[in-house]
C-alpha positions as CSV (number, residue, x, y, z in Angstrom):
1,M,-65.3,-50.0,65.2
2,K,-68.3,-48.9,67.4
3,S,-69.5,-45.3,67.1
4,S,-69.4,-43.3,70.3
5,S,-72.0,-40.8,69.0
6,K,-75.3,-40.5,71.0
7,I,-78.1,-42.4,69.2
8,T,-81.1,-40.2,68.6
9,V,-84.6,-40.5,67.1
10,P,-83.4,-39.0,63.8
11,A,-80.4,-41.3,63.6
12,L,-82.7,-44.3,64.1
13,K,-85.2,-43.2,61.5
14,A,-82.3,-42.7,59.0
15,R,-81.5,-46.4,59.3
16,K,-84.7,-47.3,57.5
17,G,-83.7,-49.3,54.5
18,A,-80.1,-47.9,54.7
19,G,-78.9,-49.9,57.8
20,P,-77.3,-50.9,59.8
21,K,-80.2,-52.8,61.4
22,I,-81.2,-51.6,64.9
23,A,-80.2,-53.8,67.9
24,M,-82.5,-53.2,70.9
25,V,-82.3,-55.1,74.2
26,T,-84.3,-54.8,77.4
27,A,-82.4,-53.6,80.5
28,Y,-83.7,-53.0,84.1
29,D,-80.6,-51.7,86.0
30,A,-77.5,-49.6,85.6
31,T,-75.1,-52.6,85.6
32,F,-76.7,-54.3,82.6
33,A,-77.2,-51.0,80.9
34,R,-73.5,-50.3,81.1
35,L,-72.6,-53.8,79.9
36,F,-75.0,-53.7,76.9
37,E,-73.8,-50.3,75.9
38,Q,-70.2,-51.5,76.0
39,G,-71.4,-54.3,73.6
40,G,-72.7,-51.8,71.1
41,V,-76.5,-52.1,71.7
42,D,-78.4,-49.2,70.0
43,V,-81.5,-49.0,72.1
44,L,-82.2,-50.0,75.7
45,L,-85.8,-50.7,76.5
46,V,-87.0,-50.7,80.0
47,G,-89.9,-53.0,79.2
48,D,-92.9,-53.9,81.3
49,S,-91.5,-57.4,80.8
50,L,-89.8,-56.7,84.1
51,G,-93.0,-57.8,85.7
52,M,-92.3,-61.4,84.5
53,V,-88.5,-61.6,84.4
54,V,-87.7,-59.5,87.4
55,Q,-90.8,-59.7,89.6
56,G,-91.8,-63.2,88.8
57,Q,-95.4,-62.3,87.7
58,P,-97.2,-64.4,85.1
59,T,-98.0,-61.4,82.9
60,T,-96.9,-57.8,82.5
61,L,-100.2,-56.4,83.8
62,A,-99.2,-55.7,87.4
63,V,-96.3,-53.4,86.5
64,T,-96.9,-49.8,87.7
65,L,-95.8,-46.5,86.3
66,D,-93.8,-45.8,89.4
67,E,-91.9,-49.1,88.9
68,I,-91.1,-48.3,85.2
69,I,-89.8,-44.9,86.4
70,Y,-87.7,-46.5,89.1
71,H,-86.0,-48.9,86.7
72,G,-85.7,-46.2,84.1
73,R,-83.7,-44.0,86.4
74,A,-81.3,-46.9,87.1
75,V,-80.8,-47.7,83.4
76,A,-80.3,-44.0,82.6
77,R,-77.4,-43.8,85.1
78,G,-75.7,-46.7,83.3
79,S,-76.2,-45.4,79.8
80,E,-74.6,-42.6,77.8
81,R,-74.7,-43.6,74.1
82,A,-77.7,-45.8,73.7
83,H,-81.2,-44.5,73.0
84,L,-83.4,-45.0,76.1
85,V,-87.1,-46.1,75.7
86,G,-89.6,-46.9,78.4
87,D,-92.7,-49.0,78.2
88,M,-95.9,-47.3,79.2
89,P,-97.4,-49.9,81.6
90,F,-101.0,-51.2,81.5
91,M,-103.6,-48.6,82.4
92,S,-101.1,-45.7,82.2
93,Y,-102.5,-44.6,78.9
94,Q,-105.6,-46.6,78.0
95,T,-108.0,-44.3,79.8
96,G,-107.5,-41.4,77.4
97,P,-105.1,-39.1,75.6
98,I,-104.7,-36.7,78.5
99,P,-103.8,-39.4,81.1
100,A,-101.5,-40.9,78.4
101,L,-99.7,-37.5,78.0
102,E,-99.4,-37.0,81.7
103,A,-97.9,-40.5,82.2
104,A,-95.4,-40.0,79.3
105,G,-94.4,-36.7,80.7
106,R,-93.6,-38.3,84.1
107,M,-91.5,-40.9,82.4
108,V,-89.4,-38.3,80.6
109,K,-89.1,-35.9,83.6
110,E,-88.6,-38.4,86.4
111,A,-86.8,-41.3,84.7
112,G,-84.9,-39.7,81.9
113,F,-86.5,-41.6,79.1
114,E,-85.9,-40.3,75.6
115,A,-89.0,-41.9,74.2
116,V,-91.9,-44.0,75.4
117,K,-93.4,-47.1,73.9
118,L,-97.1,-48.1,73.9
119,E,-99.1,-51.0,72.6
120,G,-101.9,-50.8,70.1
121,G,-102.6,-49.0,66.8
122,V,-105.8,-47.5,65.5
123,D,-107.4,-47.3,68.9
124,Y,-104.5,-45.3,70.4
125,A,-103.5,-43.1,67.4
126,E,-104.9,-40.0,69.1
127,H,-103.0,-40.8,72.3
128,V,-99.8,-41.1,70.2
129,R,-100.5,-37.8,68.4
130,G,-100.9,-35.9,71.7
131,I,-97.7,-37.3,73.2
132,V,-95.7,-36.5,70.0
133,R,-97.3,-33.0,69.9
134,A,-95.8,-32.4,73.3
135,G,-92.3,-33.2,72.1
136,I,-92.1,-36.8,73.4
137,P,-91.1,-39.4,70.8
138,V,-93.3,-42.5,70.7
139,M,-92.4,-46.0,69.6
140,G,-95.4,-48.1,68.6
141,H,-96.1,-51.8,69.1
142,V,-98.3,-54.0,66.9
143,G,-99.0,-57.7,66.5
144,L,-99.0,-59.6,69.8
145,L,-99.8,-57.1,72.6
146,P,-98.8,-58.6,76.0
147,Q,-101.1,-56.1,77.8
148,M,-104.0,-57.7,75.9
149,V,-103.0,-61.2,76.8
150,H,-106.4,-62.2,78.2
151,S,-108.4,-60.9,75.3
152,M,-106.0,-62.5,72.8
153,G,-106.3,-65.8,74.6
154,G,-102.6,-66.0,75.7
155,F,-99.3,-65.3,74.1
156,K,-100.1,-66.4,70.6
157,V,-98.9,-65.6,67.1
158,Q,-101.1,-62.9,65.5
159,G,-102.0,-62.0,62.0
160,I,-102.2,-65.5,60.6
161,E,-105.5,-65.0,58.8
162,E,-105.6,-62.3,56.1
163,R,-108.3,-60.3,58.0
164,A,-106.1,-60.2,61.1
165,A,-103.1,-59.3,59.0
166,E,-104.9,-56.3,57.5
167,R,-105.8,-55.1,61.0
168,I,-102.1,-55.2,62.0
169,L,-101.2,-53.3,58.8
170,A,-103.8,-50.7,59.5
171,D,-102.5,-50.3,63.1
172,A,-99.0,-49.8,61.8
173,R,-100.1,-47.1,59.3
174,A,-102.2,-45.4,61.9
175,L,-99.2,-45.2,64.3
176,E,-97.0,-43.8,61.5
177,Q,-99.6,-41.1,60.6
178,A,-99.9,-40.2,64.3
179,G,-96.2,-39.4,64.5
180,A,-94.5,-42.6,65.9
181,Y,-90.9,-42.8,64.9
182,A,-90.6,-46.7,65.0
183,I,-92.8,-49.7,65.6
184,V,-92.2,-53.0,67.4
185,V,-93.7,-55.9,65.5
186,E,-94.2,-58.9,67.8
187,A,-95.1,-62.5,67.1
188,V,-96.4,-62.3,63.5
189,P,-95.6,-64.5,60.5
190,A,-92.4,-63.3,58.8
191,E,-94.2,-62.5,55.5
192,L,-96.6,-60.2,57.4
193,A,-93.6,-58.5,59.1
194,R,-92.1,-57.9,55.7
195,R,-95.4,-56.4,54.4
196,V,-95.6,-54.0,57.5
197,T,-91.9,-53.0,57.0
198,E,-92.5,-52.2,53.3
199,A,-95.8,-50.4,54.0
200,I,-94.4,-47.7,56.3
201,S,-91.6,-45.2,56.2
202,I,-90.4,-45.6,59.8
203,P,-88.3,-48.5,61.2
204,T,-89.8,-51.7,62.3
205,I,-88.2,-53.7,65.2
206,G,-89.1,-57.3,65.3
207,I,-89.4,-59.9,68.0
208,G,-90.6,-63.2,66.8
209,A,-91.3,-61.6,63.5
210,G,-88.6,-63.0,61.2
211,P,-85.7,-61.4,59.5
212,H,-87.3,-58.7,57.3
213,C,-87.7,-55.9,60.0
214,D,-85.4,-52.9,60.2
215,G,-84.1,-54.1,63.6
216,Q,-84.6,-56.7,66.4
217,V,-85.3,-56.7,70.1
218,L,-84.9,-59.4,72.7
219,V,-85.4,-59.6,76.4
220,C,-81.9,-59.6,77.9
221,Y,-82.4,-62.7,80.1
222,D,-83.5,-64.6,77.0
223,L,-80.5,-63.7,74.9
224,L,-78.1,-64.4,77.8
225,G,-79.6,-67.9,78.4
226,M,-80.7,-67.2,82.0
227,Y,-83.6,-69.7,81.7
228,S,-82.8,-73.4,81.4
229,D,-86.4,-74.7,81.2
230,F,-88.0,-72.2,78.8
231,K,-86.9,-71.0,75.4
232,P,-89.4,-69.4,72.9
233,K,-88.9,-70.4,69.3
234,F,-87.9,-66.8,68.3
235,V,-85.1,-66.7,71.0
236,K,-81.5,-67.3,70.2
237,R,-79.2,-67.7,73.2
238,F,-76.0,-65.8,72.6
239,A,-74.6,-67.1,75.9
240,E,-75.4,-69.6,78.7
241,A,-75.1,-67.1,81.5
242,G,-77.6,-69.0,83.7
243,K,-75.3,-72.0,83.9
244,L,-72.3,-69.7,84.7
245,V,-74.3,-68.1,87.6
246,V,-75.2,-71.5,89.0
247,E,-71.6,-72.7,88.8
248,A,-70.2,-69.6,90.4
249,A,-72.8,-69.8,93.2
250,R,-71.9,-73.4,93.8
251,S,-68.1,-72.6,93.9
252,Y,-68.8,-69.8,96.4
253,V,-70.9,-71.9,98.7
254,S,-68.3,-74.7,98.6
255,E,-65.4,-72.4,99.5
256,V,-67.3,-70.6,102.3
257,Q,-68.4,-73.9,103.8
258,S,-64.8,-75.4,103.6
259,A,-63.2,-72.1,104.9
260,E,-61.2,-71.7,101.7
261,F,-62.8,-68.2,101.3
262,P,-62.0,-65.7,102.5
263,T,-58.2,-65.9,103.0
264,L,-56.0,-63.2,104.6
265,A,-55.5,-61.9,101.0
266,H,-59.1,-60.7,101.2
267,A,-58.8,-59.1,104.7
268,F,-58.0,-55.6,105.9
269,G,-55.3,-54.7,108.4
270,V,-53.0,-57.5,107.5
271,P,-49.3,-56.4,107.4
272,K,-47.7,-56.8,104.0
273,E,-44.7,-59.1,103.8
274,R,-41.5,-57.2,103.1
275,P,-39.4,-58.5,100.3
276,A,-35.9,-59.9,101.3
277,A,-33.1,-57.4,101.0
278,P,-31.0,-58.0,97.9
279,E,-27.5,-59.5,98.3
280,L,-24.8,-56.8,98.1
281,T,-22.6,-57.7,95.1
282,G,-21.4,-54.2,94.0
283,A,-23.1,-54.6,90.7
284,K,-25.3,-51.8,89.4
285,P,-29.0,-52.7,89.8
286,V,-31.0,-53.2,86.6
287,V,-34.7,-52.1,86.6
288,P,-36.6,-54.8,84.7
289,G,-39.0,-53.6,82.1
290,T,-37.5,-50.1,81.8
291,P,-38.2,-48.9,78.2
292,P,-35.3,-47.5,76.1
293,S,-34.9,-43.7,76.3
294,Y,-34.3,-41.7,73.1
295,G,-34.4,-38.3,74.8
296,P,-35.8,-36.3,77.6
297,A,-39.2,-37.6,78.8
298,S,-40.3,-34.2,80.0
299,D,-39.1,-30.6,80.6
300,E,-37.7,-31.7,83.9
301,S,-35.7,-34.6,82.6
């Protein structure tokens, strides 16, 4: 049975080691937020991945703070139970702790986010500390950092060599010490994700990081199977919704072009057909489906 209790930062932190594992999914509008919440998703992330999967951009770099706030407002309207997190987009926090705090404040005030997520570790620990000091929870992000796609040479697995692995461990520790309540670990070897998870006292949420993290996150369109020509290794399709959408569209087009849709059943102002009068037989009418009565149904009965 799914709990109806609001999921909060303390509740998520309490799952570290104790379970159940945290299930996080991206969402970009009220309809998907409502559906994922009905499915029991713990955390809804309005990710800057919207630049790629919603806007059709090649990277996340073009997404603006205003766009994250816009989509955050929509998701907040469709969500009641899930914890709501928003990505801080590229250049909304990199220029310094004060701009970072101001951007995070806008995200909470204008979109209704309950936490913000930012990429990077040691270099942005002071930014995290300032945001947390202001009362805004921060989720960190280490490993593959999509906002650094150009300097990393593309969307590649990180932390393969021990020196790189140690840097990722240092980033995770710095984020924890700065006050982050959870950390996304993206595209690293499973053994490194295990080391990170064991090295810190806050939950890790993996994506392309194996089974040892305290939770998992996927982009909603990936888990729904919306892309027929692209499937990253770390993605499992839990449905083939893309095929269903195409099939539904084809059926709609076919029925419109053949004049099968709409019919008068879908039109307004059409008189309803009256049922034929029953034949008079003198028998007492029987109301089908009437439940047996064992006493008065109300004070007026």
